[in-house]
Backbone bond lengths (Angstrom), bond angles and torsions (degrees), N, CA, C in turn:
res aa  C-N    CA-C-N  psi(-1)  N-CA   C-N-CA  omega(-1)  CA-C   N-CA-C  phi
1 M - - - 1.477 - - 1.474 112.12 -
2 E 1.331 116.65 135.83 1.441 122.97 -173.67 1.492 113.88 -67.08
3 N 1.321 118.08 -33.22 1.410 126.57 -177.58 1.555 118.60 -79.24
4 K 1.292 110.73 -8.27 1.521 116.52 -176.37 1.502 111.79 -66.89
5 G 1.352 111.60 141.54 1.459 118.82 179.75 1.545 113.57 -76.38
6 L 1.291 116.27 170.00 1.538 121.45 -178.15 1.493 104.44 -101.41
7 L 1.352 116.49 137.11 1.484 124.24 175.91 1.561 103.89 -95.55
8 I 1.362 119.00 121.33 1.393 122.32 179.51 1.535 109.06 -120.53
9 V 1.285 110.68 132.31 1.568 116.55 174.39 1.551 104.98 -109.52
10 Y 1.351 106.93 123.98 1.552 116.17 -172.67 1.499 107.17 -125.10
11 T 1.249 117.40 121.29 1.452 121.78 176.28 1.581 108.64 -149.23
12 G 1.326 115.11 -179.76 1.419 119.20 177.10 1.515 110.44 175.91
13 A 1.322 111.63 -176.73 1.505 115.35 -175.68 1.530 109.33 -65.70
14 S 1.347 116.13 147.09 1.380 127.04 175.36 1.472 111.11 -52.44
15 G 1.369 122.57 124.57 1.421 125.97 178.99 1.514 114.59 82.59
16 V 1.267 122.86 8.99 1.428 125.10 -173.81 1.545 113.89 -82.05
17 G 1.271 117.11 -6.95 1.504 120.62 -175.81 1.542 116.06 99.22
18 K 1.279 117.15 17.22 1.540 119.26 -178.99 1.549 109.83 -52.31
19 G 1.308 119.42 -47.59 1.407 122.28 -172.25 1.528 114.58 -67.73
20 T 1.409 111.39 -34.90 1.458 115.06 174.62 1.553 114.59 -69.42
21 I 1.290 112.65 -38.32 1.520 117.46 177.49 1.650 105.39 -67.63
22 M 1.261 116.22 -46.41 1.491 118.41 -179.43 1.561 113.27 -53.67
23 K 1.365 116.03 -43.42 1.474 118.56 178.99 1.461 107.92 -57.48
24 M 1.331 119.15 -47.62 1.491 121.18 179.99 1.438 114.84 -65.25
25 L 1.348 117.43 -37.23 1.437 119.46 176.20 1.493 114.40 -58.40
26 L 1.318 113.37 -46.52 1.487 122.37 -178.85 1.560 110.79 -62.97
27 K 1.259 114.51 -39.01 1.472 120.34 176.97 1.534 114.19 -65.59
28 R 1.381 114.08 -39.97 1.434 117.53 -175.15 1.534 115.76 -92.54
29 N 1.282 117.59 -11.20 1.469 118.85 -178.95 1.534 108.70 -126.30
30 P 1.401 118.25 95.92 1.477 124.59 -172.48 1.587 111.00 -63.02
31 N 1.277 118.24 -17.47 1.530 119.43 -176.09 1.490 106.87 -95.54
32 L 1.280 120.49 1.46 1.530 121.96 178.68 1.502 111.38 -89.20
33 R 1.290 119.20 134.47 1.445 124.84 171.05 1.503 113.82 -125.13
34 L 1.243 121.93 138.49 1.429 127.41 178.25 1.564 107.39 -92.41
35 S 1.287 113.53 122.24 1.502 115.80 176.51 1.452 113.87 -63.10
36 V 1.319 115.58 154.24 1.429 121.90 -179.28 1.497 107.97 -107.44
37 S 1.245 121.07 123.70 1.506 124.23 176.20 1.457 113.22 -79.10
38 A 1.332 116.75 157.86 1.429 124.91 169.45 1.637 105.73 -94.80
39 T 1.271 112.89 148.92 1.534 118.28 173.64 1.517 106.39 -150.92
40 T 1.454 109.89 155.24 1.387 122.56 171.56 1.468 115.06 -91.68
41 R 1.355 115.01 -6.38 1.502 117.04 176.83 1.484 111.66 -70.15
42 K 1.360 116.49 157.51 1.496 120.44 177.61 1.477 109.43 -73.98
43 P 1.371 118.72 154.11 1.469 121.89 179.98 1.539 109.98 -67.93
44 R 1.239 118.72 140.40 1.476 122.83 167.99 1.436 112.78 -80.23
45 E 1.377 118.60 160.03 1.560 117.42 177.25 1.485 110.90 -54.88
46 G 1.306 110.79 134.18 1.417 121.35 179.83 1.496 118.88 84.38
47 E 1.343 117.89 -9.65 1.404 122.04 174.27 1.447 112.89 -77.36
48 Q 1.465 117.91 141.40 1.409 121.74 176.43 1.454 108.41 -118.46
49 D 1.446 113.85 144.91 1.441 122.26 176.31 1.459 109.31 -62.19
50 G 1.393 119.26 130.36 1.504 121.24 -179.06 1.507 113.14 91.62
51 R 1.369 118.94 -22.01 1.447 118.84 173.55 1.500 116.72 -94.57
52 E 1.356 118.68 -64.07 1.419 120.23 171.27 1.492 113.20 -75.11
53 Y 1.365 117.66 -47.11 1.358 122.62 -177.64 1.623 107.03 -150.04
54 Y 1.283 113.04 166.26 1.550 118.84 165.86 1.571 99.23 -99.89
55 F 1.271 110.56 117.23 1.456 118.00 -179.31 1.542 110.24 -90.47
56 V 1.352 118.20 113.78 1.535 121.18 -174.40 1.534 105.84 -128.21
57 S 1.378 109.55 159.39 1.465 113.11 172.85 1.553 114.43 -73.05
58 H 1.326 118.30 168.49 1.442 119.96 175.46 1.412 111.32 -63.01
59 E 1.351 118.95 -34.32 1.482 119.08 -179.82 1.446 112.16 -73.34
60 R 1.307 123.56 -35.80 1.514 125.25 173.64 1.461 109.83 -66.90
61 F 1.323 116.75 -37.46 1.571 118.10 179.67 1.528 109.35 -65.21
62 D 1.290 116.38 -39.19 1.489 119.86 179.95 1.504 110.37 -70.12
63 E 1.309 119.12 -32.01 1.437 124.13 177.12 1.505 108.53 -65.90
64 M 1.359 116.26 -43.61 1.520 121.66 174.90 1.494 112.27 -57.87
65 I 1.277 113.98 -45.34 1.504 115.64 179.92 1.597 106.93 -62.39
66 A 1.323 116.86 -49.53 1.450 116.95 -179.63 1.565 115.13 -57.54
67 E 1.351 115.94 -28.12 1.461 124.88 178.95 1.515 112.73 -86.05
68 N 1.332 116.56 3.65 1.452 123.01 -177.82 1.499 108.06 56.71
69 G 1.437 118.85 46.38 1.398 121.50 -173.39 1.532 114.41 -96.18
70 F 1.364 117.46 2.71 1.433 115.92 -176.97 1.541 109.38 -119.08
71 L 1.246 114.40 150.33 1.533 121.34 174.73 1.590 106.94 -78.64
72 E 1.338 114.01 -35.58 1.425 121.14 174.73 1.536 108.34 -161.54
73 H 1.333 115.35 156.11 1.455 122.27 179.54 1.515 111.73 -156.99
74 A 1.279 115.40 156.92 1.455 123.28 -179.19 1.505 111.70 -157.31
75 E 1.293 115.61 167.47 1.459 122.58 174.20 1.568 109.42 -114.87
76 Y 1.274 118.99 135.02 1.398 123.97 -176.19 1.509 109.45 -142.76
77 V 1.363 119.20 116.62 1.460 124.31 179.41 1.447 111.28 53.29
78 G 1.353 119.48 41.75 1.540 123.11 170.63 1.509 109.52 88.15
79 N 1.298 121.99 -8.48 1.433 119.64 179.41 1.642 108.05 -114.41
80 K 1.259 114.01 151.25 1.448 120.72 -178.53 1.596 108.38 -100.26
81 Y 1.290 114.32 144.39 1.486 121.76 177.06 1.551 107.92 -140.37
82 G 1.425 111.86 141.96 1.383 113.79 -178.22 1.550 109.69 -161.04
83 T 1.329 118.39 159.58 1.431 127.42 175.42 1.415 113.05 -96.07
84 P 1.403 119.46 105.00 1.480 120.15 179.51 1.544 110.90 -69.93
85 K 1.368 110.29 135.86 1.491 117.75 -174.74 1.507 113.77 -69.90
86 E 1.397 115.39 -38.69 1.556 117.44 -169.77 1.458 111.15 -65.11
87 P 1.390 129.51 -41.31 1.433 123.16 178.64 1.508 113.37 -70.10
88 V 1.332 116.11 -33.99 1.489 121.00 177.86 1.509 108.75 -64.02
89 F 1.349 118.20 -51.30 1.451 120.26 -174.10 1.565 110.13 -69.26
90 R 1.279 121.28 -26.48 1.420 127.22 179.57 1.539 109.86 -71.37
91 M 1.394 115.25 -42.74 1.449 118.26 178.00 1.581 109.30 -70.47
92 L 1.290 119.93 -36.20 1.482 123.88 175.70 1.479 108.65 -59.49
93 D 1.373 115.37 -48.01 1.468 118.69 178.86 1.542 114.94 -61.09
94 E 1.265 115.85 -29.35 1.479 124.74 175.84 1.550 112.24 -76.10
95 G 1.303 115.59 -5.84 1.525 118.64 -179.40 1.447 115.01 89.43
96 L 1.294 119.39 7.79 1.379 122.19 179.69 1.535 109.93 -88.35
97 D 1.268 116.87 149.93 1.572 119.94 178.07 1.600 102.71 -96.90
98 V 1.349 108.83 131.14 1.499 118.75 -168.36 1.618 104.29 -112.56
99 I 1.353 117.57 122.28 1.414 120.16 177.02 1.498 110.58 -109.75
100 L 1.351 115.48 129.46 1.452 123.53 -179.00 1.576 106.98 -105.35
101 E 1.314 114.08 110.08 1.440 119.46 175.89 1.544 108.36 -92.50
102 I 1.373 115.03 98.58 1.473 122.26 -169.70 1.439 109.60 -133.49
103 E 1.323 115.40 173.93 1.446 120.37 179.15 1.591 109.18 -87.29
104 V 1.318 111.55 165.35 1.534 116.13 -175.98 1.485 111.69 -54.23
105 K 1.405 118.99 -40.83 1.459 121.32 -175.68 1.573 108.22 -62.84
106 G 1.357 118.48 -36.73 1.453 124.29 179.21 1.536 107.19 -67.07
107 F 1.273 117.01 -41.13 1.531 121.30 179.01 1.526 108.98 -53.17
108 L 1.291 117.50 -49.49 1.421 119.94 -175.85 1.583 107.74 -59.56
109 Q 1.244 119.96 -40.52 1.474 122.47 -179.48 1.510 112.00 -64.83
110 V 1.425 114.29 -44.78 1.487 118.60 -179.77 1.488 110.40 -67.33
111 K 1.376 118.07 -42.27 1.462 118.05 177.50 1.456 114.16 -56.40
112 E 1.292 119.71 -37.15 1.466 124.49 -178.97 1.552 107.61 -71.62
113 A 1.373 118.46 -42.20 1.485 120.93 -179.54 1.617 111.97 -72.47
114 C 1.281 112.85 -37.96 1.524 118.77 179.82 1.469 112.10 -134.60
115 P 1.421 111.63 83.18 1.498 120.40 -175.99 1.559 111.94 -57.05
116 D 1.334 115.83 -29.21 1.485 116.34 -174.33 1.454 115.42 -83.17
117 C 1.377 118.25 2.27 1.527 123.39 -178.47 1.512 107.60 -63.23
118 L 1.282 119.79 156.93 1.329 129.74 179.29 1.512 105.00 -95.24
119 T 1.350 120.06 127.22 1.463 122.57 -174.41 1.558 112.39 -118.35
120 I 1.304 115.26 126.32 1.579 117.85 -174.14 1.520 103.16 -126.49
121 F 1.330 115.81 132.16 1.470 121.82 174.32 1.551 108.71 -113.72
122 I 1.326 118.26 130.11 1.461 120.71 179.74 1.479 108.19 -99.29
123 A 1.339 121.59 120.10 1.383 126.34 -173.01 1.568 110.80 -115.03
124 P 1.294 117.20 152.50 1.470 119.91 173.39 1.548 111.79 -77.00
125 P 1.334 119.59 161.30 1.407 119.26 177.13 1.505 111.86 -62.28
126 S 1.358 116.25 -31.09 1.466 123.75 174.27 1.476 108.01 -163.09
127 F 1.379 114.12 166.46 1.456 115.18 179.70 1.527 110.61 -71.08
128 K 1.339 115.48 -31.67 1.473 120.32 178.61 1.590 109.80 -63.01
129 E 1.308 114.70 -39.91 1.484 119.37 -176.96 1.554 106.29 -70.04
130 L 1.283 117.49 -38.36 1.525 118.32 178.24 1.521 106.45 -62.00
131 Q 1.249 121.23 -46.83 1.448 124.99 179.83 1.581 112.36 -54.87
132 L 1.382 113.84 -46.13 1.465 120.06 -179.87 1.572 109.16 -64.18
133 R 1.374 114.66 -43.65 1.516 117.31 175.71 1.482 115.67 -55.24
134 L 1.349 112.07 -47.84 1.530 117.16 -177.52 1.556 108.92 -62.42
135 Q 1.357 114.04 -48.31 1.487 118.55 -178.63 1.557 112.01 -63.08
136 G 1.393 114.28 -35.19 1.438 121.57 -177.16 1.494 112.29 -64.87
137 R 1.299 118.35 -29.17 1.474 127.15 -178.59 1.523 106.12 -58.69
138 G 1.274 120.86 -42.73 1.444 123.68 -170.96 1.466 117.54 62.45
139 T 1.301 116.19 26.62 1.491 118.54 -175.49 1.493 108.86 -112.39
140 E 1.260 122.65 -7.09 1.510 123.75 -175.44 1.523 110.42 -132.68
141 S 1.301 113.38 150.27 1.429 123.45 177.42 1.601 109.64 -65.12
142 E 1.333 115.88 161.15 1.472 123.03 177.00 1.528 107.12 -59.77
143 E 1.270 116.83 -36.53 1.559 123.22 -178.99 1.509 105.87 -64.88
144 V 1.330 118.13 -50.13 1.470 118.56 -177.31 1.541 109.69 -63.35
145 I 1.252 114.87 -45.57 1.496 118.25 178.47 1.526 111.79 -55.25
146 A 1.330 115.48 -48.16 1.479 121.62 179.21 1.542 110.39 -55.22
147 E 1.394 116.14 -44.93 1.420 120.99 -179.84 1.565 111.06 -67.70
148 R 1.291 120.21 -38.01 1.426 121.71 176.97 1.539 113.51 -67.40
149 L 1.414 112.60 -35.68 1.472 114.88 174.00 1.484 114.23 -70.14
150 R 1.315 117.48 -34.40 1.462 121.26 174.24 1.462 111.03 -59.46
151 I 1.409 114.45 -52.01 1.542 119.25 177.77 1.506 110.11 -58.20
152 A 1.335 119.13 -44.53 1.449 122.00 -176.81 1.530 109.56 -58.69
153 Q 1.370 117.89 -46.61 1.309 119.57 -179.03 1.554 115.87 -61.90
154 E 1.266 117.60 -35.20 1.456 128.33 171.89 1.594 108.35 -62.78
155 E 1.333 116.14 -47.78 1.427 118.59 -179.87 1.438 115.55 -64.20
156 M 1.393 118.54 -39.46 1.379 127.13 -179.39 1.528 111.95 -63.04
157 Q 1.265 119.30 -24.95 1.440 123.72 176.02 1.485 112.68 -67.34
158 H 1.322 119.59 -13.06 1.459 120.63 -177.35 1.584 108.70 -103.35
159 Q 1.293 122.58 -1.12 1.432 124.09 -170.21 1.459 115.42 -60.23
160 H 1.366 115.28 -26.71 1.459 126.11 -177.79 1.582 108.56 -67.15
161 L 1.354 118.58 -20.79 1.479 123.88 178.58 1.547 115.15 -77.99
162 F 1.276 116.10 -9.98 1.540 124.25 -172.38 1.535 104.76 -90.13
163 D 1.394 111.59 155.10 1.478 116.20 172.54 1.419 112.63 -72.37
164 Y 1.276 119.62 -34.00 1.430 123.78 174.48 1.544 116.94 -136.38
165 V 1.281 112.55 146.97 1.515 117.28 176.16 1.548 104.75 -120.15
166 V 1.235 114.49 124.22 1.469 116.63 177.74 1.574 108.18 -117.51
167 V 1.416 115.51 125.04 1.425 119.28 -176.93 1.517 108.23 -91.95
168 N 1.337 113.60 126.76 1.407 122.94 -177.32 1.504 111.77 -89.44
169 D 1.328 112.91 68.20 1.554 120.04 179.04 1.506 111.03 -95.04
170 D 1.260 114.78 -23.28 1.495 123.78 173.93 1.505 111.83 -139.68
171 L 1.333 121.26 115.36 1.482 122.22 -167.43 1.493 108.52 -59.09
172 D 1.279 127.50 -49.87 1.431 126.97 -176.50 1.499 114.23 -58.62
173 R 1.437 111.73 -42.93 1.401 116.03 175.75 1.536 117.34 -63.90
174 A 1.326 113.52 -38.97 1.433 121.94 179.02 1.550 108.70 -61.31
175 V 1.341 115.11 -45.74 1.505 121.55 -179.99 1.492 106.78 -64.18
176 D 1.257 122.32 -48.04 1.445 122.55 177.16 1.540 115.00 -54.71
177 E 1.383 111.00 -41.84 1.440 115.98 -176.83 1.572 111.75 -68.37
178 V 1.387 115.33 -39.25 1.458 114.44 179.01 1.442 107.48 -69.17
179 L 1.390 125.04 -40.50 1.514 125.52 -178.57 1.579 107.19 -60.27
180 S 1.326 116.62 -40.63 1.461 120.92 -177.39 1.624 108.31 -66.27
181 I 1.284 118.82 -44.80 1.463 122.35 173.81 1.465 113.33 -51.49
182 I 1.416 112.25 -51.99 1.469 116.46 -177.51 1.554 110.07 -61.29
183 A 1.338 116.71 -45.82 1.472 122.51 176.14 1.529 112.39 -52.23
184 D 1.308 114.06 -50.55 1.529 120.47 -179.16 1.542 110.38 -59.31
185 E 1.368 115.15 -46.25 1.403 120.97 -177.38 1.545 109.51 -64.61
186 K 1.338 117.42 -38.64 1.481 116.19 -179.64 1.574 111.10 -68.76
187 K 1.264 119.27 -30.16 1.479 122.31 176.49 1.560 108.90 -67.09
188 N 1.331 120.39 -33.18 1.435 124.21 -176.93 1.550 113.40 -94.01
189 Q 1.312 113.90 3.37 1.545 120.93 -176.85 1.543 108.41 -67.05
């Protein structure tokens, strides 16, 4: 169907600037929608059900797993997170492009369920630059930074599995590159 939206899996190394790039992508591409994940964790102050997350009970989450209701799901620090299929497929059917900002493990699940999805990995210019950026923030302890770097190193070992790798060495250039990739893929859809 000509009008169908494009499913985009977007991930990258921990601390590489995915969130900042995402905000700019959503501002610059009016047809792009960020999928909303479900979680069993409690809402934080200011969060709204259906905006940041769909907040569900552990029982409801398990029911959704049993109903094959997720594109991907995982457990992290005692809480479950997952991408519900129904809202994503509804938006795609409406002709909207849907971007899933998920972890590498989730990418592997989505790629298996939706092999035609577009996959983009955001990488740092170098591991040393990533370390400098994380330390330069001054918002996390050395232990937290060390853990983020360990996770980032693990995540970066999967970048060869993605359709595209975009190096975030210049924010505007990285945003332009992702928008260009999406536009090119739309033409070839």
